[in-house]
Backbone as JSON Lines, residues from 0, in Angstrom:
{"i":0,"aa":"M","n":[0.83,-1.19,0.0],"ca":[0.0,0.0,0.0],"c":[0.87,1.25,0.0]}
{"i":1,"aa":"K","n":[1.95,1.24,0.81],"ca":[2.85,2.39,0.86],"c":[3.5,2.61,-0.5]}
{"i":2,"aa":"T","n":[3.8,1.53,-1.19],"ca":[4.43,1.64,-2.51],"c":[3.5,2.32,-3.5]}
{"i":3,"aa":"I","n":[2.24,1.94,-3.5],"ca":[1.26,2.56,-4.4],"c":[1.1,4.04,-4.08]}
{"i":4,"aa":"F","n":[1.02,4.36,-2.79],"ca":[0.9,5.76,-2.39],"c":[2.12,6.55,-2.85]}
{"i":5,"aa":"F","n":[3.32,5.98,-2.69],"ca":[4.55,6.65,-3.1],"c":[4.56,6.9,-4.61]}
{"i":6,"aa":"I","n":[4.17,5.89,-5.37],"ca":[4.14,6.03,-6.84],"c":[3.13,7.09,-7.25]}
{"i":7,"aa":"L","n":[1.93,7.05,-6.66],"ca":[0.91,8.05,-6.98],"c":[1.38,9.45,-6.6]}
{"i":8,"aa":"S","n":[2.01,9.59,-5.44],"ca":[2.52,10.9,-5.01],"c":[3.55,11.42,-6.0]}
{"i":9,"aa":"F","n":[4.42,10.54,-6.45],"ca":[5.45,10.91,-7.41],"c":[4.82,11.37,-8.73]}
{"i":10,"aa":"L","n":[3.84,10.6,-9.21],"ca":[3.19,10.95,-10.48],"c":[2.46,12.29,-10.39]}
{"i":11,"aa":"V","n":[1.73,12.51,-9.31],"ca":[1.0,13.76,-9.14],"c":[1.99,14.92,-9.07]}
{"i":12,"aa":"T","n":[3.05,14.76,-8.31],"ca":[4.07,15.81,-8.19],"c":[4.72,16.07,-9.53]}
{"i":13,"aa":"D","n":[5.04,14.99,-10.25],"ca":[5.69,15.12,-11.56],"c":[4.76,15.81,-12.56]}
{"i":14,"aa":"L","n":[3.48,15.42,-12.59],"ca":[2.54,16.06,-13.51],"c":[2.34,17.53,-13.15]}
{"i":15,"aa":"G","n":[2.31,17.84,-11.86],"ca":[2.18,19.23,-11.43],"c":[3.38,20.05,-11.88]}
{"i":16,"aa":"A","n":[4.56,19.46,-11.82],"ca":[5.77,20.17,-12.25],"c":[5.73,20.44,-13.75]}
{"i":17,"aa":"V","n":[5.23,19.47,-14.53],"ca":[5.11,19.67,-15.98],"c":[4.15,20.81,-16.26]}
{"i":18,"aa":"A","n":[3.01,20.82,-15.57],"ca":[2.03,21.89,-15.78],"c":[2.64,23.24,-15.42]}
{"i":19,"aa":"Q","n":[3.36,23.3,-14.31],"ca":[3.96,24.56,-13.9],"c":[5.04,25.02,-14.88]}
{"i":20,"aa":"T","n":[5.72,24.09,-15.52],"ca":[6.77,24.46,-16.47],"c":[6.2,25.27,-17.62]}
{"i":21,"aa":"W","n":[5.14,24.8,-18.25],"ca":[4.59,25.57,-19.38],"c":[3.94,26.87,-18.91]}
{"i":22,"aa":"M","n":[3.39,26.86,-17.7],"ca":[2.74,28.07,-17.18],"c":[3.74,29.21,-16.97]}
{"i":23,"aa":"K","n":[4.98,28.85,-16.66],"ca":[6.01,29.86,-16.41],"c":[6.35,30.68,-17.65]}
{"i":24,"aa":"K","n":[5.97,30.2,-18.82],"ca":[6.25,30.93,-20.07],"c":[5.39,32.18,-20.2]}
{"i":25,"aa":"Y","n":[4.34,32.27,-19.41],"ca":[3.36,33.34,-19.57],"c":[3.36,34.31,-18.4]}
{"i":26,"aa":"D","n":[2.99,35.55,-18.69],"ca":[2.85,36.57,-17.65],"c":[1.59,36.32,-16.82]}
{"i":27,"aa":"R","n":[0.6,35.72,-17.47],"ca":[-0.68,35.46,-16.8],"c":[-1.31,34.21,-17.39]}
{"i":28,"aa":"V","n":[-1.91,33.39,-16.53],"ca":[-2.67,32.21,-16.95],"c":[-4.0,32.25,-16.2]}
{"i":29,"aa":"N","n":[-5.09,32.37,-16.94],"ca":[-6.42,32.41,-16.33],"c":[-6.95,31.0,-16.09]}
{"i":30,"aa":"S","n":[-8.09,30.89,-15.48],"ca":[-8.72,29.6,-15.2],"c":[-9.15,28.92,-16.5]}
{"i":31,"aa":"F","n":[-9.23,27.6,-16.45],"ca":[-9.7,26.82,-17.59],"c":[-11.21,26.78,-17.63]}
{"i":32,"aa":"N","n":[-11.77,27.0,-18.81],"ca":[-13.2,26.83,-19.09],"c":[-13.29,26.18,-20.45]}
{"i":33,"aa":"C","n":[-14.13,25.18,-20.58],"ca":[-14.29,24.46,-21.85],"c":[-12.94,23.9,-22.31]}
{"i":34,"aa":"G","n":[-12.05,23.57,-21.38],"ca":[-10.76,22.98,-21.7],"c":[-9.69,23.96,-22.15]}
{"i":35,"aa":"L","n":[-9.99,25.26,-22.13],"ca":[-9.01,26.27,-22.56],"c":[-8.87,27.36,-21.51]}
{"i":36,"aa":"A","n":[-7.67,27.94,-21.45],"ca":[-7.42,29.07,-20.55],"c":[-6.8,30.2,-21.35]}
{"i":37,"aa":"A","n":[-7.23,31.42,-21.05],"ca":[-6.61,32.6,-21.66],"c":[-5.24,32.78,-21.01]}
{"i":38,"aa":"V","n":[-4.24,33.08,-21.84],"ca":[-2.89,33.34,-21.35],"c":[-2.39,34.64,-21.95]}
{"i":39,"aa":"R","n":[-1.46,35.29,-21.23],"ca":[-0.89,36.55,-21.71],"c":[0.63,36.46,-21.67]}
{"i":40,"aa":"K","n":[1.24,36.97,-22.73],"ca":[2.69,37.09,-22.78],"c":[3.02,38.35,-23.57]}
{"i":41,"aa":"D","n":[3.87,39.18,-23.0],"ca":[4.28,40.43,-23.64],"c":[3.07,41.27,-24.06]}
{"i":42,"aa":"G","n":[2.02,41.28,-23.23],"ca":[0.86,42.12,-23.48],"c":[-0.15,41.57,-24.47]}
{"i":43,"aa":"K","n":[0.08,40.38,-25.0],"ca":[-0.85,39.77,-25.97],"c":[-1.46,38.5,-25.39]}
{"i":44,"aa":"Y","n":[-2.73,38.28,-25.74],"ca":[-3.49,37.14,-25.22],"c":[-3.79,36.12,-26.31]}
{"i":45,"aa":"G","n":[-3.93,34.89,-25.86],"ca":[-4.39,33.78,-26.68],"c":[-4.95,32.73,-25.73]}
{"i":46,"aa":"Y","n":[-5.11,31.51,-26.22],"ca":[-5.64,30.43,-25.38],"c":[-4.78,29.18,-25.53]}
{"i":47,"aa":"V","n":[-4.64,28.46,-24.42],"ca":[-3.93,27.18,-24.42],"c":[-4.86,26.1,-23.88]}
{"i":48,"aa":"N","n":[-4.55,24.84,-24.25],"ca":[-5.3,23.73,-23.67],"c":[-4.64,23.32,-22.35]}
{"i":49,"aa":"E","n":[-5.15,22.28,-21.72],"ca":[-4.66,21.88,-20.4],"c":[-3.25,21.31,-20.42]}
{"i":50,"aa":"E","n":[-2.74,20.98,-21.6],"ca":[-1.36,20.52,-21.72],"c":[-0.41,21.67,-22.02]}
{"i":51,"aa":"G","n":[-0.97,22.87,-22.19],"ca":[-0.14,24.04,-22.48],"c":[0.05,24.31,-23.96]}
{"i":52,"aa":"K","n":[-0.6,23.52,-24.81],"ca":[-0.49,23.74,-26.26],"c":[-1.32,24.96,-26.66]}
{"i":53,"aa":"V","n":[-0.71,25.84,-27.45],"ca":[-1.41,27.04,-27.91],"c":[-2.47,26.63,-28.93]}
{"i":54,"aa":"I","n":[-3.72,26.98,-28.65],"ca":[-4.84,26.68,-29.54],"c":[-5.24,27.94,-30.31]}
{"i":55,"aa":"V","n":[-5.25,29.08,-29.64],"ca":[-5.53,30.37,-30.26],"c":[-4.27,31.21,-30.08]}
{"i":56,"aa":"P","n":[-3.66,31.67,-31.18],"ca":[-2.4,32.41,-31.08],"c":[-2.51,33.66,-30.2]}
{"i":57,"aa":"L","n":[-1.41,34.02,-29.59],"ca":[-1.35,35.19,-28.7],"c":[-1.2,36.46,-29.54]}
{"i":58,"aa":"I","n":[-2.33,36.9,-30.1],"ca":[-2.33,38.1,-30.96],"c":[-3.35,39.13,-30.49]}
{"i":59,"aa":"Y","n":[-4.1,38.81,-29.44],"ca":[-5.21,39.67,-29.01],"c":[-4.81,40.58,-27.85]}
{"i":60,"aa":"D","n":[-5.48,41.72,-27.76],"ca":[-5.22,42.69,-26.69],"c":[-5.87,42.28,-25.38]}
{"i":61,"aa":"E","n":[-6.9,41.46,-25.45],"ca":[-7.61,40.97,-24.26],"c":[-8.32,39.68,-24.65]}
{"i":62,"aa":"A","n":[-8.55,38.82,-23.67],"ca":[-9.29,37.57,-23.9],"c":[-10.05,37.22,-22.64]}
{"i":63,"aa":"R","n":[-11.3,36.83,-22.8],"ca":[-12.15,36.46,-21.67],"c":[-12.32,34.95,-21.63]}
{"i":64,"aa":"A","n":[-12.83,34.46,-20.52],"ca":[-13.02,33.02,-20.33],"c":[-13.95,32.44,-21.39]}
{"i":65,"aa":"F","n":[-13.66,31.21,-21.79],"ca":[-14.52,30.5,-22.73],"c":[-15.85,30.16,-22.07]}
{"i":66,"aa":"S","n":[-16.9,30.15,-22.86],"ca":[-18.23,29.74,-22.43],"c":[-18.94,29.21,-23.66]}
{"i":67,"aa":"E","n":[-19.54,28.03,-23.51],"ca":[-20.23,27.39,-24.64],"c":[-19.31,27.3,-25.86]}
{"i":68,"aa":"N","n":[-18.06,26.92,-25.61],"ca":[-17.04,26.68,-26.64],"c":[-16.67,27.9,-27.47]}
{"i":69,"aa":"R","n":[-16.86,29.09,-26.89],"ca":[-16.44,30.32,-27.57],"c":[-15.79,31.24,-26.55]}
{"i":70,"aa":"G","n":[-14.75,31.93,-27.0],"ca":[-14.07,32.9,-26.15],"c":[-14.13,34.28,-26.76]}
{"i":71,"aa":"A","n":[-14.39,35.28,-25.94],"ca":[-14.43,36.67,-26.41],"c":[-13.01,37.22,-26.46]}
{"i":72,"aa":"V","n":[-12.67,37.84,-27.59],"ca":[-11.33,38.41,-27.77],"c":[-11.43,39.85,-28.28]}
{"i":73,"aa":"E","n":[-10.45,40.66,-27.86],"ca":[-10.41,42.06,-28.29],"c":[-9.16,42.29,-29.12]}
{"i":74,"aa":"L","n":[-9.34,43.01,-30.22],"ca":[-8.23,43.38,-31.09],"c":[-8.47,44.8,-31.58]}
{"i":75,"aa":"D","n":[-7.53,45.68,-31.3],"ca":[-7.62,47.08,-31.71],"c":[-8.93,47.74,-31.27]}
{"i":76,"aa":"G","n":[-9.35,47.46,-30.03],"ca":[-10.53,48.1,-29.47],"c":[-11.86,47.51,-29.89]}
{"i":77,"aa":"K","n":[-11.85,46.44,-30.65],"ca":[-13.09,45.78,-31.1],"c":[-13.1,44.34,-30.58]}
{"i":78,"aa":"W","n":[-14.31,43.87,-30.27],"ca":[-14.48,42.52,-29.72],"c":[-15.13,41.57,-30.71]}
{"i":79,"aa":"G","n":[-14.71,40.31,-30.63],"ca":[-15.3,39.24,-31.42],"c":[-15.17,37.94,-30.64]}
{"i":80,"aa":"F","n":[-15.29,36.81,-31.34],"ca":[-15.21,35.51,-30.68],"c":[-14.34,34.55,-31.48]}
{"i":81,"aa":"V","n":[-13.66,33.67,-30.76],"ca":[-12.95,32.54,-31.36],"c":[-13.61,31.27,-30.84]}
{"i":82,"aa":"D","n":[-13.45,30.16,-31.59],"ca":[-14.02,28.91,-31.1],"c":[-12.94,28.04,-30.47]}
{"i":83,"aa":"S","n":[-13.34,26.91,-29.92],"ca":[-12.41,26.07,-29.17],"c":[-11.43,25.32,-30.06]}
{"i":84,"aa":"N","n":[-11.58,25.42,-31.39],"ca":[-10.61,24.84,-32.31],"c":[-9.58,25.87,-32.77]}
{"i":85,"aa":"G","n":[-9.72,27.1,-32.29],"ca":[-8.77,28.15,-32.65],"c":[-9.19,28.98,-33.83]}
{"i":86,"aa":"N","n":[-10.4,28.75,-34.35],"ca":[-10.88,29.51,-35.5],"c":[-11.57,30.8,-35.05]}
{"i":87,"aa":"V","n":[-11.49,31.82,-35.89],"ca":[-12.23,33.05,-35.63],"c":[-13.69,32.75,-35.92]}
{"i":88,"aa":"F","n":[-14.54,32.89,-34.92],"ca":[-15.97,32.65,-35.08],"c":[-16.66,33.93,-35.53]}
{"i":89,"aa":"I","n":[-16.37,35.03,-34.87],"ca":[-16.86,36.35,-35.27],"c":[-15.68,37.3,-35.22]}
{"i":90,"aa":"K","n":[-15.34,37.86,-36.36],"ca":[-14.23,38.8,-36.45],"c":[-14.49,39.97,-35.5]}
{"i":91,"aa":"P","n":[-13.47,40.45,-34.77],"ca":[-13.68,41.58,-33.85],"c":[-14.28,42.79,-34.57]}
{"i":92,"aa":"R","n":[-15.5,43.16,-34.14],"ca":[-16.18,44.3,-34.74],"c":[-17.13,45.01,-33.77]}
{"i":93,"aa":"Y","n":[-17.29,44.46,-32.57],"ca":[-18.22,45.03,-31.59],"c":[-17.49,45.88,-30.55]}
{"i":94,"aa":"A","n":[-18.19,46.89,-30.03],"ca":[-17.63,47.74,-28.96],"c":[-17.47,46.94,-27.67]}
{"i":95,"aa":"D","n":[-18.34,45.95,-27.46],"ca":[-18.28,45.11,-26.27],"c":[-19.05,43.83,-26.55]}
{"i":96,"aa":"V","n":[-18.69,42.77,-25.87],"ca":[-19.41,41.49,-25.93],"c":[-19.33,40.83,-24.56]}
{"i":97,"aa":"Y","n":[-20.3,39.97,-24.28],"ca":[-20.25,39.13,-23.08],"c":[-20.25,37.68,-23.53]}
{"i":98,"aa":"S","n":[-19.88,36.81,-22.63],"ca":[-19.83,35.38,-22.93],"c":[-21.2,34.84,-23.34]}
{"i":99,"aa":"F","n":[-21.17,33.75,-24.08],"ca":[-22.4,33.07,-24.46],"c":[-23.02,32.39,-23.24]}
{"i":100,"aa":"H","n":[-24.33,32.56,-23.11],"ca":[-25.13,31.88,-22.09],"c":[-26.45,31.48,-22.74]}
{"i":101,"aa":"E","n":[-26.77,30.2,-22.61],"ca":[-28.0,29.67,-23.2],"c":[-28.07,29.96,-24.7]}
{"i":102,"aa":"G","n":[-26.92,29.87,-25.37],"ca":[-26.88,30.04,-26.82],"c":[-26.95,31.47,-27.31]}
{"i":103,"aa":"M","n":[-26.87,32.44,-26.4],"ca":[-26.97,33.86,-26.77],"c":[-25.81,34.62,-26.12]}
{"i":104,"aa":"A","n":[-25.37,35.68,-26.8],"ca":[-24.33,36.54,-26.23],"c":[-24.72,38.0,-26.43]}
{"i":105,"aa":"V","n":[-24.44,38.8,-25.42],"ca":[-24.66,40.24,-25.5],"c":[-23.58,40.84,-26.39]}
{"i":106,"aa":"V","n":[-23.98,41.73,-27.31],"ca":[-23.03,42.48,-28.13],"c":[-23.44,43.94,-28.14]}
{"i":107,"aa":"A","n":[-22.47,44.82,-28.37],"ca":[-22.76,46.25,-28.4],"c":[-22.06,46.91,-29.58]}
{"i":108,"aa":"V","n":[-22.76,47.85,-30.18],"ca":[-22.19,48.75,-31.18],"c":[-22.47,50.15,-30.65]}
{"i":109,"aa":"G","n":[-21.39,50.88,-30.37],"ca":[-21.57,52.17,-29.73],"c":[-22.19,51.96,-28.36]}
{"i":110,"aa":"D","n":[-23.27,52.67,-28.08],"ca":[-23.95,52.56,-26.79],"c":[-25.2,51.7,-26.87]}
{"i":111,"aa":"E","n":[-25.36,50.92,-27.92],"ca":[-26.56,50.11,-28.09],"c":[-26.23,48.62,-27.97]}
{"i":112,"aa":"Y","n":[-27.01,47.95,-27.12],"ca":[-26.8,46.54,-26.83],"c":[-27.93,45.69,-27.38]}
{"i":113,"aa":"G","n":[-27.55,44.48,-27.79],"ca":[-28.5,43.49,-28.25],"c":[-27.88,42.11,-28.08]}
{"i":114,"aa":"F","n":[-28.36,41.13,-28.84],"ca":[-27.9,39.76,-28.68],"c":[-27.65,39.09,-30.02]}
{"i":115,"aa":"I","n":[-26.63,38.22,-30.03],"ca":[-26.42,37.33,-31.17],"c":[-26.72,35.91,-30.7]}
{"i":116,"aa":"D","n":[-27.06,35.05,-31.67],"ca":[-27.31,33.65,-31.33],"c":[-26.04,32.83,-31.55]}
{"i":117,"aa":"S","n":[-26.14,31.53,-31.39],"ca":[-24.96,30.66,-31.48],"c":[-24.39,30.55,-32.89]}
{"i":118,"aa":"T","n":[-25.11,31.08,-33.89],"ca":[-24.56,31.09,-35.26],"c":[-23.86,32.42,-35.55]}
{"i":119,"aa":"G","n":[-23.97,33.38,-34.63],"ca":[-23.36,34.69,-34.83],"c":[-24.31,35.72,-35.41]}
{"i":120,"aa":"K","n":[-25.54,35.3,-35.68],"ca":[-26.55,36.2,-36.27],"c":[-27.2,37.05,-35.17]}
{"i":121,"aa":"I","n":[-27.43,38.33,-35.47],"ca":[-28.13,39.18,-34.5],"c":[-29.56,38.67,-34.38]}
{"i":122,"aa":"S","n":[-29.91,38.23,-33.18],"ca":[-31.24,37.65,-32.96],"c":[-32.17,38.61,-32.2]}
{"i":123,"aa":"I","n":[-31.6,39.51,-31.43],"ca":[-32.38,40.56,-30.75],"c":[-31.68,41.87,-31.08]}
{"i":124,"aa":"P","n":[-32.37,42.79,-31.77],"ca":[-31.74,44.03,-32.24],"c":[-31.01,44.81,-31.15]}
{"i":125,"aa":"L","n":[-29.99,45.52,-31.56],"ca":[-29.21,46.36,-30.65],"c":[-29.99,47.64,-30.39]}
{"i":126,"aa":"S","n":[-30.9,47.57,-29.43],"ca":[-31.78,48.7,-29.16],"c":[-31.87,49.05,-27.68]}
{"i":127,"aa":"Y","n":[-30.98,48.47,-26.87],"ca":[-31.01,48.69,-25.43],"c":[-29.79,49.5,-24.98]}
{"i":128,"aa":"S","n":[-29.95,50.24,-23.87],"ca":[-28.85,51.01,-23.3],"c":[-27.84,50.12,-22.6]}
{"i":129,"aa":"Y","n":[-28.29,48.96,-22.17],"ca":[-27.42,48.0,-21.51],"c":[-28.15,46.66,-21.47]}
{"i":130,"aa":"A","n":[-27.41,45.57,-21.33],"ca":[-28.03,44.24,-21.27],"c":[-27.16,43.31,-20.45]}
{"i":131,"aa":"G","n":[-27.79,42.32,-19.84],"ca":[-27.1,41.27,-19.11],"c":[-27.34,39.93,-19.78]}
{"i":132,"aa":"S","n":[-26.65,38.92,-19.33],"ca":[-26.72,37.6,-19.95],"c":[-28.03,36.88,-19.66]}
{"i":133,"aa":"F","n":[-28.36,35.95,-20.56],"ca":[-29.54,35.11,-20.38],"c":[-29.3,34.07,-19.29]}
{"i":134,"aa":"S","n":[-30.33,33.82,-18.51],"ca":[-30.37,32.69,-17.58],"c":[-31.85,32.4,-17.33]}
{"i":135,"aa":"F","n":[-32.17,31.12,-17.31],"ca":[-33.56,30.69,-17.16],"c":[-34.44,31.27,-18.27]}
{"i":136,"aa":"G","n":[-33.85,31.48,-19.45],"ca":[-34.6,31.97,-20.6],"c":[-34.9,33.45,-20.59]}
{"i":137,"aa":"L","n":[-34.37,34.18,-19.61],"ca":[-34.62,35.62,-19.5],"c":[-33.3,36.39,-19.39]}
{"i":138,"aa":"A","n":[-33.32,37.62,-19.91],"ca":[-32.14,38.5,-19.79],"c":[-32.58,39.87,-19.31]}
{"i":139,"aa":"P","n":[-31.83,40.46,-18.38],"ca":[-32.14,41.83,-17.96],"c":[-31.65,42.81,-19.03]}
{"i":140,"aa":"V","n":[-32.49,43.78,-19.37],"ca":[-32.11,44.81,-20.34],"c":[-32.58,46.17,-19.84]}
{"i":141,"aa":"C","n":[-31.85,47.19,-20.23],"ca":[-32.17,48.56,-19.82],"c":[-32.65,49.33,-21.05]}
{"i":142,"aa":"N","n":[-33.84,49.92,-20.95],"ca":[-34.38,50.67,-22.09],"c":[-33.8,52.08,-22.14]}
{"i":143,"aa":"K","n":[-34.17,52.84,-23.14],"ca":[-33.63,54.19,-23.34],"c":[-34.05,55.16,-22.24]}
{"i":144,"aa":"K","n":[-35.07,54.81,-21.46],"ca":[-35.51,55.66,-20.35],"c":[-34.73,55.35,-19.06]}
{"i":145,"aa":"G","n":[-33.83,54.36,-19.14],"ca":[-33.04,54.0,-17.97],"c":[-33.7,53.01,-17.04]}
{"i":146,"aa":"L","n":[-34.79,52.4,-17.48],"ca":[-35.47,51.4,-16.66],"c":[-35.12,49.99,-17.14]}
{"i":147,"aa":"W","n":[-35.01,49.09,-16.18],"ca":[-34.67,47.71,-16.46],"c":[-35.91,46.82,-16.41]}
{"i":148,"aa":"G","n":[-35.9,45.81,-17.28],"ca":[-36.91,44.77,-17.3],"c":[-36.26,43.51,-17.82]}
{"i":149,"aa":"Y","n":[-37.05,42.51,-18.15],"ca":[-36.52,41.23,-18.63],"c":[-37.21,40.84,-19.93]}
{"i":150,"aa":"I","n":[-36.4,40.33,-20.86],"ca":[-36.93,39.84,-22.14],"c":[-36.63,38.36,-22.27]}
{"i":151,"aa":"N","n":[-37.38,37.7,-23.18],"ca":[-37.09,36.3,-23.48],"c":[-36.21,36.24,-24.73]}
{"i":152,"aa":"K","n":[-35.92,35.04,-25.2],"ca":[-35.0,34.87,-26.33],"c":[-35.57,35.34,-27.66]}
{"i":153,"aa":"E","n":[-36.85,35.62,-27.69],"ca":[-37.48,36.19,-28.89],"c":[-37.47,37.71,-28.83]}
{"i":154,"aa":"G","n":[-36.96,38.27,-27.72],"ca":[-36.91,39.72,-27.56],"c":[-38.19,40.32,-27.01]}
{"i":155,"aa":"K","n":[-39.11,39.48,-26.57],"ca":[-40.38,39.95,-26.02],"c":[-40.23,40.3,-24.54]}
{"i":156,"aa":"E","n":[-40.85,41.41,-24.13],"ca":[-40.83,41.82,-22.73],"c":[-41.64,40.82,-21.9]}
{"i":157,"aa":"V","n":[-41.01,40.26,-20.88],"ca":[-41.66,39.28,-20.02],"c":[-41.91,39.87,-18.64]}
{"i":158,"aa":"I","n":[-40.93,40.57,-18.11],"ca":[-41.09,41.28,-16.84],"c":[-40.93,42.76,-17.17]}
{"i":159,"aa":"P","n":[-41.96,43.57,-16.9],"ca":[-41.97,44.98,-17.34],"c":[-40.77,45.81,-16.88]}
{"i":160,"aa":"F","n":[-40.51,46.85,-17.65],"ca":[-39.44,47.8,-17.35],"c":[-39.89,48.7,-16.2]}
{"i":161,"aa":"R","n":[-39.46,48.33,-14.99],"ca":[-39.87,49.11,-13.82],"c":[-38.78,49.21,-12.76]}
{"i":162,"aa":"F","n":[-37.61,48.65,-13.06],"ca":[-36.52,48.62,-12.09],"c":[-35.46,49.66,-12.43]}
{"i":163,"aa":"N","n":[-34.76,50.15,-11.38],"ca":[-33.63,51.05,-11.59],"c":[-32.37,50.27,-11.95]}
{"i":164,"aa":"Y","n":[-32.36,49.0,-11.6],"ca":[-31.25,48.1,-11.94],"c":[-31.76,46.67,-11.79]}
{"i":165,"aa":"A","n":[-31.19,45.75,-12.57],"ca":[-31.58,44.34,-12.49],"c":[-30.4,43.46,-12.87]}
{"i":166,"aa":"T","n":[-30.29,42.31,-12.22],"ca":[-29.23,41.35,-12.51],"c":[-29.81,40.12,-13.22]}
{"i":167,"aa":"P","n":[-28.95,39.31,-13.85],"ca":[-29.43,38.04,-14.39],"c":[-29.93,37.14,-13.25]}
{"i":168,"aa":"F","n":[-30.78,36.19,-13.6],"ca":[-31.28,35.24,-12.61],"c":[-30.19,34.25,-12.22]}
{"i":169,"aa":"N","n":[-30.19,33.89,-10.95],"ca":[-29.29,32.88,-10.43],"c":[-30.13,32.01,-9.51]}
{"i":170,"aa":"E","n":[-30.24,30.73,-9.84],"ca":[-31.09,29.8,-9.09],"c":[-32.52,30.33,-8.99]}
{"i":171,"aa":"S","n":[-33.03,30.83,-10.11],"ca":[-34.41,31.33,-10.25],"c":[-34.7,32.62,-9.49]}
{"i":172,"aa":"I","n":[-33.66,33.29,-9.02],"ca":[-33.84,34.54,-8.28],"c":[-32.93,35.61,-8.9]}
{"i":173,"aa":"A","n":[-33.47,36.82,-9.04],"ca":[-32.68,37.95,-9.53],"c":[-32.74,39.08,-8.51]}
{"i":174,"aa":"R","n":[-31.71,39.89,-8.5],"ca":[-31.67,41.07,-7.63],"c":[-32.06,42.28,-8.46]}
{"i":175,"aa":"V","n":[-32.93,43.11,-7.89],"ca":[-33.36,44.34,-8.57],"c":[-33.31,45.5,-7.58]}
{"i":176,"aa":"V","n":[-33.28,46.71,-8.14],"ca":[-33.31,47.92,-7.32],"c":[-34.48,48.76,-7.8]}
{"i":177,"aa":"V","n":[-35.28,49.24,-6.85],"ca":[-36.4,50.15,-7.14],"c":[-36.35,51.26,-6.1]}
{"i":178,"aa":"G","n":[-36.2,52.5,-6.57],"ca":[-36.19,53.63,-5.65],"c":[-35.12,53.54,-4.58]}
{"i":179,"aa":"G","n":[-33.97,52.97,-4.92],"ca":[-32.88,52.85,-3.97],"c":[-32.97,51.65,-3.04]}
{"i":180,"aa":"L","n":[-34.06,50.89,-3.12],"ca":[-34.23,49.7,-2.28],"c":[-33.97,48.45,-3.11]}
{"i":181,"aa":"R","n":[-33.3,47.48,-2.48],"ca":[-32.97,46.23,-3.16],"c":[-33.99,45.15,-2.83]}
{"i":182,"aa":"Y","n":[-34.34,44.38,-3.87],"ca":[-35.3,43.29,-3.72],"c":[-34.8,42.06,-4.47]}
{"i":183,"aa":"S","n":[-35.34,40.91,-4.09],"ca":[-35.16,39.68,-4.86],"c":[-36.48,39.37,-5.52]}
{"i":184,"aa":"I","n":[-36.43,39.0,-6.8],"ca":[-37.65,38.64,-7.51],"c":[-37.53,37.23,-8.07]}
{"i":185,"aa":"G","n":[-38.68,36.61,-8.32],"ca":[-38.72,35.3,-8.95],"c":[-38.88,35.44,-10.45]}
{"i":186,"aa":"L","n":[-38.92,34.32,-11.14],"ca":[-39.03,34.31,-12.6],"c":[-40.31,34.96,-13.11]}
{"i":187,"aa":"D","n":[-41.3,35.09,-12.25],"ca":[-42.55,35.76,-12.64],"c":[-42.49,37.27,-12.43]}
{"i":188,"aa":"G","n":[-41.39,37.76,-11.85],"ca":[-41.22,39.19,-11.62],"c":[-41.75,39.66,-10.28]}
{"i":189,"aa":"N","n":[-42.36,38.76,-9.53],"ca":[-42.9,39.13,-8.22],"c":[-41.8,39.17,-7.16]}
{"i":190,"aa":"V","n":[-41.93,40.1,-6.23],"ca":[-40.95,40.26,-5.16],"c":[-41.01,39.06,-4.21]}
{"i":191,"aa":"I","n":[-39.83,38.52,-3.91],"ca":[-39.7,37.42,-2.96],"c":[-39.29,37.98,-1.6]}
{"i":192,"aa":"T","n":[-38.26,38.83,-1.61],"ca":[-37.78,39.45,-0.36],"c":[-37.29,40.86,-0.64]}
{"i":193,"aa":"G","n":[-37.29,41.66,0.38],"ca":[-36.7,42.99,0.33],"c":[-35.51,43.03,1.26]}
{"i":194,"aa":"E","n":[-34.59,43.93,0.99],"ca":[-33.39,44.01,1.85],"c":[-33.34,45.35,2.54]}
């Protein structure tokens, strides 16, 4: 039994040393998501797999964590997406993007936010002042009057625009602000608790 423990300890230590060796090549190594981690060297970002092999070349000014097999990348002040095979999925052209959630990603042109679907097609027009990610089929969006509400994946208003601020749902609960007071709401938009 001691022999097996010794061998396993040696292997784990040895594998850890190998992982640390490739990590030392970079100024920064982010967490792994979808089997890839954003890395930075000399101010440029790309992605590596868990063995340290470069999958997306280090040519980007910024890179965010992968989600749904796509990573958001910035080049010359514009954002786009790469896929987990290292291909450019959407050429950098947006002022801002968020990770894919439930097959949709927030994108912005100027000060207008909307959503693209998993094919890269704009599925909800860029007509909001701000937007958050989808969860439980709903996304918080801010209209031109500065009020927040929730839309579904078809872009239809599901929870009316009546909040001063709203977050995406987490475990079927979202945080909202009305008149400086914070509340928790359910998927139906009804208040669960006040703070």
